[in-house]
N, C-alpha and C positions, 0 to 999 in steps of 0.2 A: 397356704398350700396344703394340701392334703397330704396323709400320711405317705411315704415311702418307704420301700423295703429294699434290703441287700439280700437277695435270697442265696446267694452263695457263703453265707455266712456260717460259720461254726459257732456252737452245735447246731443251731437251727436259725431261719430267717431271723434278720435284725430290722426292726421297722422303727420308724422314727418321723417325727413332724420338723421339718426344717425350721421353723420360728421357735421351737423349742430345743435345738440342737447345736452344739458347738463343735467345729473341728478345732483340733488342740495340735498346735505345732510345737513339739517339745525339743527345745535346745537346738533348734537349726541355726546355729552359730558359727562364726569363722572358727572360734577357737577349738569347736567340736568337729566340724568337716573340712578345714582347709589346713593345708600344710603348714607346720610350723606353730601349730595349736596344740592345745591341752590335749585335745583327742588323740593327736598324732602319738604324744607321748604315752598315753594310756593304751593306745593300739599296740604298738612296738613292732608292727609290720607295715612296710609302705605298699605292699598288695593288698592285703586285707584292708588297710586303710582306702586304698582307692576304689575298691567297691562300696565301702559306707559311703562315699561322696556321692555316689549315684542314687542315694536317697533323695538329693535335691532335684535332679530332674523328675524323678518318678512322683514328687510329691506336687509339682508345679499343677499338673493336670487336676488334681484332687483339689489343690487350693482355689484354681478357677471354678471348679465345680460348685465347691462350698458355697463360693461368693455369688455365683450366678444363681443358686438355690435359696438364696437369702440366708444360710447358715451364720451365725454368729462365728467368728474367728478368734481364736486366742492364740498368741505367740510367748512361749516361757523362754526364758534367759537364764541359764545357772551363772552367778557370779556373786561377788562380793564387793563391800566397800572398799575405798581405796585404803583406809586404815585397817583394815582386816577384823574388824571388831566383831563382825558376825561371821568368823572363821573359827571352828573347834579347833582346838590343838589336835585332836585324835584325826579329823579330817586332812588337817594341814601334814601331818606327820607320818601317819600309819604306812603309806607306801613308801615314801622316801627312806624309812627306817628299816625295809625290808632288808635283812642279811643278805650278804652277796647278791644283791640285785642291780644291774647294768642298765635297766631300762628306765626307770624312775629317777632321774638325773636332776629334775627340776620339780617344784611344786607351785601350789597356787601363790601367785603374789610376784614370783620370779618373773624377771623380764623375759619376753621372747620375741620372735619377729614380728608381732602384731601386738607389741605392748605387753604389760603385765598379764600374766595368764590369770585368766579367769576373773579380772577386775572389772568392776562398772565403769563404762565411761572410755574404756581403752577401744582401740579399732577391733581386737579379737573377740571382744563382748558382743559385738554387734549380730544382728541376723544377716545371712548372706543375702548378697544384692539379688538373686533370683526370687526369693522370697520375702522381700520387704514388706513391713506391715503398710496397709494402707490406714489413711486417717480415720479415725473411729475404731479401728480393731484394737482389742485389747492386748498390752503387752505387760507380762507377769515377770517381774525380778525375784528370782529364787535363790536363797543361799543353799538350799540342799538338794537332793537327788530327786525327791518328790516335789510337786507344783504345789503342794498344801501348806507343808511346812513354813511358817513365819511369813506368809503371803497372803492376799486379800482376795485369792482366787475363789474360794467357795463364796463369799458374799458378793463377789461380781456375776458369779453365775447366776446366784440368787436374784441378783438386780435384775438380769436378762431374761429369766424366767426359763433358764436352761434346765432340762431334765436329761437329754442324751448328749453323750461325748463320743467323736470320732477322734482317734490317735493317730498322729503321723509323728516322725522324728528319729532322735537318735538318744542314747542308744536302746535297743529292744530290751536287753537284759537288766538294764539299770534305770535310768529316768524314765522311760517310756512305761515299761512294767510296774515300777514304783508308783508313778501318777496315776495311772489306771486302775492300780489294785487299791490306792487309797480313795480314789473318787467312787469304786464300788462300795467301800464300806460306808460313804457317804449319802448312798442313796442312789447315785447316778447310773443310769444304762450305759455300759460301754462296750465300745467295740474298736479293738486295734486294726487298722489297714496295713496288713502285713508287707503289701508290695511298696510302702511308704515310709518303711521303719528298718533300720539297720543297726548290725552290731560289730563288736570286735572280735567276736567269736560266734561262728554261725550254730554250733551246736548249741550255745547257750540261748540264742536268739529261739531257735526252735523250741527247746526246752521250755524257754518263757512263755511263748506263746501257747503250746498245748498245755502247759498247767494253768493258763489263764481260761480257757474255753473247758478244761477238764471236768469231769464229773456231771456233764449237762450244763456247764455253765456255772461255774463254781465263782470266777471272777467277772463272766462276762463274754464279749464275742469276739470272733476275728473275722475279717474278711478281707478280699481285695478290694482297690478303688475303682473296678472296673464298671461296676453298676452305678456308682455315685457319679462317674462321669457321663455315662449314660443318661441318666436320670436328668441331668444339668443340659444335655443335647436337645432332649425333649423339650424340656421346659425354654429354651432358647428359640426352637422352631416354633414354638407356640407364641413366643414374644413377637417375634418378627413377622408373624401375620397380622399383628394388629399395630397400627401406625399412632404412637402416643399422640393424643390431642394437643392443638396449640393450647397456651396458658390465656385461661378466660379473663385474666386481668383482675380478677377479684379473688381467687383462692389462694391463700397463703398458708394452708396446712404444709407440714414439713415433707409429706410424701408427693404431694402435687409440686412443690418447688425442686425437689430433689430430681424428680421425674422430669420435669421439663428442662432444668438445667442440663441434664444428662442427655436427654434424646431430642431437644428443640434448640431454635437457636436464642431462645430466652437468655439473658443477661442481667445481672444485678441492677446495672442502671436502667433497664426497663421496669424492672420492680419497684425501684425508689421513684421513679416518676409516677407511677400508679399509684404507690401508696401515698405519695403528698396531695394528689388529687383526691383521693378517699379522703384524706385528713381533713383537706380546706371544704369538701362538700359535707362532712361530717360534723364539723364545728358549727356551722351556720344553724343546725336544729338541734344538737345537744353539746355544747362549749363546755370549757372548763376541765376536759381530761388531761391535760397537759400545764405544768408549770415551766417547763423548759422544751420546746421544741426546737431542735437543732435546725439550720437553715438547710434549704434542698440542696444548694450547692455544696454545703459541707459534706452533706452525706452523700451526694453524686462524685464527690472527690474519693471517697473512702472506697465506693463502688468500683470507679475506675482502677483505684490502686489495686483492688481486690482482683479484678479482671486481669490485670497486667501482671499481677503475681504467679497467676495459674494459666496463664495464656497457653503455655507449653505442656499442661499437666493433662493427663489422660482423663477424660470426663470421670470414668471410673474412680478417680484417686481424688476427686475434690473433697476439702474437708466436711464434715458431717452438717455444719450451719452454713456451707456457702451461700452468701447472698440472701440470708434469712434475715428479715427485718424484725428487730426488737426494742422494747423500751425497759426502763427501770423506774422503781419508785423513785421519789425525790428525797429519800433517804440513804442512797447508795451513792457513794464518791464515785466521781468520774473526773480524772485529772484535767485541771483547767476549767472546768465548770462549777457553778456555786449548786452547794447542797444546801436546801432552806428546811427541810423537813417540814413544809408548809408553815414556817414559823419565821417571817422577815428578819427578826432581830436575832435569830439564831444562825443566819445564813452564813456561809464562808467559802472561800474558794478551794477546792480539792486540790491536794498536791500530789494524791495516789489515786489510783483505780482500785476499787473493790476486786478481790480475786475472782468472783464466781463472773462479775462483768468481764474481767481480763479473760477467762476461760472460754466465754462466748464469743468474744472477737477475735481470739486466736484461732477459734474454730471455724471462722468466715462470718459470723453474723454482723449485721450491721446495726448500730444503735441509731435510733432515730430521736430519741429524747427521754426527758424525764418525767413521771407522772405525778398528777395530782394524789392528795392523801389526806386524811384527818389529820390534823395538825399535832406534831410531836408524836405520830403514831398511837395517839390516845382517842378509841373508838372503834366502833363498827359500823357506822351508819352512812361515812362518805358524806356528811353534812357539816363538819368541823374544819373546813379549809377558809381562810382568808381571800385564795385565789378562785373562789366559786364553787358551786355545788354541780356536778355532772351526774344526770340522773342514768338510772339502769337503761341499757342498751333496749330492754324489752318495754320501755314507757311508751304507751299507745302514740302513734305521730298525730299530733293537733289536740290530742287529749288533755281533758282539763288536769287529770291526775298524772303528776310524775313519781315515779318511786324510786325509792333510795337505791343507791349503785352498792351500798355495802362498803365496810372500810375496815381497817384504815389504808388498805391497799385499793382505793377505790379507782384513781385513774387507771391503774395497771389492769384491772378488770375490766373497765369501760374500753380500752383500746384493744384489748384480744377478743373482747364480745362483739365488737363493732367491726371486726376483721381489718384493723387498721395496722396490726401487726401479727407475726406468727405467733409470739409468746412476750411474755414480760416478767420481770422479776418483782416481788413484793416481800414484805416481810409478815411474820404471824406469832404473837404473843398470846393473843386470846381468841384467835379465830380470823385474822385479819387477811389470811389469804384464802381462807374457806368460804366465810359468810358472802365477799364480794363476787366469788366465784358463782356461788350459788345463785345470786341475785342478778346475774349477766349471762348464765346459760352455759358457763365453762368449766374447765376444770381446774382445781385449786390444789396443789400438793404440797403439804407440810412435812418434810422429813423428820427423820430421828432427830432431835436437837443435838448441834455440835456436830454433824457431818457434812453440812454445807457450812463453806466459811462464812464468818458473819464478820470478819475483818472489813474495814472500810464503810459499815453500814452503821448509822445514828442508832444507837440502842435505845429502846423504851424501857425494858425490863431485862437487862442484859442475861441474867441466869436462866431466863426460860423464854428467850428470842431465837427465832430461826428465820432464815432466808426460806423464800418459796418460790414455786414455779406456777404460773398463770399460764395456761396453755388451751388450745381449741379441743384438745382429745387426751385421752388416757395415754394414747400411743405417744404423740409428741411431747408429753410431759415426761415420759421415760426416756425418751431419746435425749432431751435437753438434760435430764438429770443425770445420765452417763458422762456427757461433756463436762458438767461444771461439780460433778461428786468429787472434789480431790480434797484429801486431808490437808489441813493447813496448821503446821505446826507452830506457827505465830499467833493464832486463834486462841485465846487462854480456855476458852470452853470447849475447844475441837475434841471430840472422843478419837482415840486410836481406832481405827476400823478393826483391828484384831482385838478389841475389847468387846464388840458387839455379838450378841447371841445369835447362832446359826441354827438351821433346821434342815432336817434329813430331807432330802430330796423324793420326790414321788414321782417315778417315769409314768404313771397311769395318766396324769393329768388331772386337773382341777374337777372335771366333771365326774369321771369315774372313782377317783378318790374321795372327791367330797369334801367338806369342811364343815364346820361348827360356827355359827354366827351367833351372839346375842343382842338383844333390845332392851330397852330401857324398860323398867316396870310400868304399869298402867299409872301409877302414882307421879312418877316423874314427867310422864307426857301431860297429864293434868295440871301439874303445877306450873308446868313449862307455857301453859295456854296455847297448846298447837291448834292453828284454825283446823277448822272441819275440813277444808279443801286440801290443807297441807297434811292431816292426818289420812284421809282417803287416799292421797298420791303416796304416801309411805307405805300404805298397806299394799298399794299395788307394786310399789317398788320390792317388797319383801316377797313377794310373788316371784319375781324375777330372780330374785336371791337363791329362791329355792330351784328355781329352773337349772341354774348353773350349777348345781349341787351342793347347796347349803342346808343344813338341819339346823331348825332354830334351837336355841336353849334362852327361854325368856329369863331375866333377871329379875329376883325379888328386890326389897328395899335395903334388905342387908347387904347384898351383893353388889348393889350399885352404890352404895354408901361412898366410897371412896371417890368416885367421880362426884358427888355432890359435896363431899368434903374440899375436893381440890377447886371447885367452882368458888365455894365460899372464900378460899383463901385468897383467891385472884384479887378481889376488890375489897373484901370486907376483913382481909388480914393485913399483916405488914409488908407483903409484895408490893404495893402500892407505894411504900416508902422507897423500895428500890428504883422506882421510875423518877423519883425526885433527885435520888442519888446519881442517876444516868445522864439525866439533863443538866444537874448543878444546881443545888438550893441558892447558891447567889445568883446565878443567872435568872431562874424563876421570880425570885423576891423583887428582882431590879425589874423585870419586864411583863409581870404577870398582869398588870393594868391592861397591856396592848395585845395579849392572848385571845384568841376566840372566846367569846362569852362562855361557851360549854366548858372549854378547856380551861379556863381561868377558873370556873366554878370547881371543877374536879380538883384541880392543883391546891386551891386553897383550902379545902376540904381535907385534905391530906396534911397540909402545913398546921391546920388548926387541930389535928386529931389528938395529939399528946400521946403518942405512942410510947409504952414503957419498953425499954432495952430488951427486957425477959421477953417479951412478946415475940420478937423476933426469932429467938430458940424455940420457944414453944410450937411457933408455927412450921420451923424447919422439922420438929419432930412429926408433927400432923402430916407435912408434905412427904416425908420420907416413908410413912407408915402406908399412907394413902397409895403412893406410886408403887410400894412392895405389893400391896394387894391387887393393884390393876394390872401390874404385869405379870402378876402370879395368874391371874383370870385369862388374860391374853397372850398366856405363852404359846398355846396352839399345841400342847403336847409335844415340846421340843425334846423334853427328856435329857438325857446324858450328854447330848452332842455340844452343849454349850447353851442351852436355854434356861429358862428360869422356872418352868413351870412343872406341874404335876398332870400328866395326860390323863388322869381319871377325872379331872374338874375343868380343866381348861378350854377354852374356845379360840377359833383363830382371829375372830373379827368382831368387834362391836358395830353394829349398824343403827345408826341414829340419823333424825332430820338434820340437815345443815343448819337450819333456822325454824324456828317453830310458825312463823308468819313473815311476810313481806310487808312492811309498812311503807306509805307514800312519804315524800320528803315533808308534806305539809304535817303529818301526824308525828315523823321523829322531831321536828322543829318545836312542835308542842309540847312535847315531853321527853327532851333530848338524853336524860339519864337514864331514866326508868326503863324508856323502850330500847336503848342500847346496851342495857343488861339482860333484857329478855331476850334479843335475836342471838346472843351468845351463850344461852343455856348448855347448848350442846356442842360447843367448841372450847370454851373457857377451860376445861380441865385437861386438853391434849398436852401442852407443855408443861404445865404443874406436874403432871403425872409422867413425863417423859415417854411420850407415845410418838407413834408417826399416825398421819391421817390424811385422806382425801376427800374432796367433794366431788361427787361425777353428777350431770345433768341427770334427772329422772322423770323426764316429762313436763307438761304444763299445767298449770291450774288457773282458775279465775279468768278464764277468756284468753289465756295464752301468756300468762306469766310464768318464768319458770321456776321448777322445783329442784332442789338439790338434795342427794342423799349422801352422808358422810360415812366412809369405811374408816374404822381406827384399829389398829394393830399395835403390838408391843414393840418396844424400843429395836432397832435393828433389824426389824421385819419388813422392812420398806419393799422388798421384792415382793415378798408374799402378799403385800398389800396391794402393788400394781398386779399382780396375778387377777385377783379377785376383782379389782375395777375394770381391769381390760375385760373380762368376761361378761362382766355385769354390763358395760358399756356396749359390748357387741349384740348382747340380747335384747337390749333396748332398741338398738338401730333397727332390729328385724322387726320390731313392733311399730315403729314409725310408719 
C-alpha cells in the first residue's frame, strides 16, 4: 500500500507506509482500566478512572482501522513473574511507603478482585475483552513502565520491518509517554493518537503530549485517530469493489490461502485433497521427495478437526497458518512417527515433537509428511540417500540431464519448489537450507544460530546447526519465521533474544536511506570456479541490488580472509569430529558398512584422521577470531545501540552467489566429494561465523535453470536481512 498521511498531526503531517507501521496498544489490561485493578489504586478517583475507561471504546475503531490497513499490531502488558523476581524493591515499595498516604494501600503482587495485582497469568493481567489480540499479533510482556526494558520489542519490530509507530493506551503520562520516548531514541518515527490515550491526571496527559511534539517534534508527533479510520474506510470500499477470485487449486502461497479462507468457501479439506492429487502426479515424474508421506485420510482428519475448532471463529481471527500444508525434513521429530535421518539403521520412533513443528501446528498448519535428505545431513548434493534421489524441480521434462536438487534438505526444497506444500522445514550446517533453495528456485532462510529451537532435531554438527525455513517467497518465509521464532530455554545452544545486537531504525526506508553491500574479491570468485553463466547472472543481480539502494564495497583478499578461514575449518578442521560425536562413534563404527557409499567414505576419513586433542582448541581460536572479524565487517554501522561494529568500516550485507554452478546428478555421482565441497564454497562459512543468511531466486540461466543469490548479515540482523531480501525480490519480480 502507498504512503498514508495524518494531516491533522502536530507539529506537522505524519506520513507512514502501513507495511512498515505498527499500532502499539500500551497496557490496555483489566488491571489498568477495570474496577478493582492496580490502575484504580493509582488513580485514586472513581470519576477520573471512569473517564480513563473510555479509552477502550475510543481505541476500538483505531484498532479495526489498523487491521484493515495491514498495520502490524502490538499489545503490551505490564506485569511480573509470579515469584516477583523481576520486580525491583524500589518499584514495589516506593508508593506504598509514602508517609501519611491513604491512597496506596496495596502494591504489586498483593491480592485483588481480579487476582494478584500486576502478576502475569492472573485475570487482571489480561487484555480487556474488547481489544483482545488476534492470532499472529504481537503480545509483549514488560516488567517496567516502558515497552523496551527487558523485552524483545525492538527485535520483534526489526523482524517485521517496522519503522513507524502509532500509540494508543494508558496512561498517557506514564507508560505511553515512556515507551514512545524510548522508541524515538531508537530511531522509530512515532505518533501518539491522543483520542486513544488517557491518564489519571488530565493536566499531566496534556503536558506529556505537548512536550512530545514540542520544538517542532522533539520526540515525535501527535494526532487523533480520525484520519486513520477514514483511510481504512476508503481501503475497505476499494476492497469490496473487487470480489476475490476462487482458489485455482494450485497456488499455495500464504497470501492466496489466507485470502481464500477469509473471503471464499475454500476449506482446509479442499486444500488437502488438491495437495495429495498434486503429490501423486508429481511422484510419477520426479519421485523420492518423501521418506514418510502421511496418509491422505490422516491429514484429512486433522483438517476436519481444524475446521471444527474454528467453525465459530470470525474469519478475520483465524490463526496465521490456518489450513496451510507443510513438510519437515526427516531429521525433525514428530511424536509417533519414525525419524530416520535417511539412515535406516539410525531410525527411531519419536516420543516428542520438535518445538518448531509444534509451533506451526498450533498456528493451524497441516503436516503432510517428512522429506528425503542426504544421509545424516551430510552433504549439499541431494544424492546421498538410500531412499532415492529426487532431481531439481527445474530438470527439463523428458530431458536426459537431471540436475541435483541440492542437500542436505533436498526433499524439503523439492516439495516447496514443486508447489506441493506452502513451506518446509530443513536444517543448515554448511548450506543445507540455502543450496537446495537455490537449485529449486525458492527462498531458503538460515536464521542466526540459536534463535530457532533445534530441540527434537537430529544433530549434524550441533554447535553450528540451525533449523531453516524453505518457502515460495521472502514474504512467506518472514511470516512463517514470526510464528516459529520462539526462545527455547531447553535448547542448550539457544541465544537469549536480549543478547542479540540491535540496530537504529531508519524511518526513511531502504531505498532512500541506502545500505552498503560487499562482494567477494575476484580471486575468491575465480577459486570457486563460478561458471560463466552464473557469473553473468550474479553481475545482473548486483545491478538490482544497486537499484534498491545498495552501494558496493568490494572486499580485498585480506578482508575476505575470515570467510575463507571459516570454510576451511568446516571440513579440513576438527569440526568434522563433532559430526562423529553427534551421531555417536559406537553407532558409526557398528553400522558404517551399511551407510550410503559417499557417507561411509566421509565418516571413515574422519575416523582415520588421527586428530590431536589440542587441534580442537587451535581451531576454536581460529573460529573465534574469524567470527569476530566477520561480524565486525557486517555490523552495518550499528554503533553503541548494541551492535558490534565500527560504522566507519562496516557494511550491511555480504552478497554472494548461493552456489558457483549447478551440477547434474550424473556429474555429482561421478565426483561426489569434490563437487559437494565446491558448491558450498559460498555457504560453508555462514554458521561457523555465526551469521544469518538467505538465498533468494535471481533469475534463470542455461536455458531455464534457476540461479540464486545469497544475502549474508551479522548475527541478530535477521530483520535487516529480510528487508533487503524483500526489496530485492520485489525488484526482480518487476523485471520478470
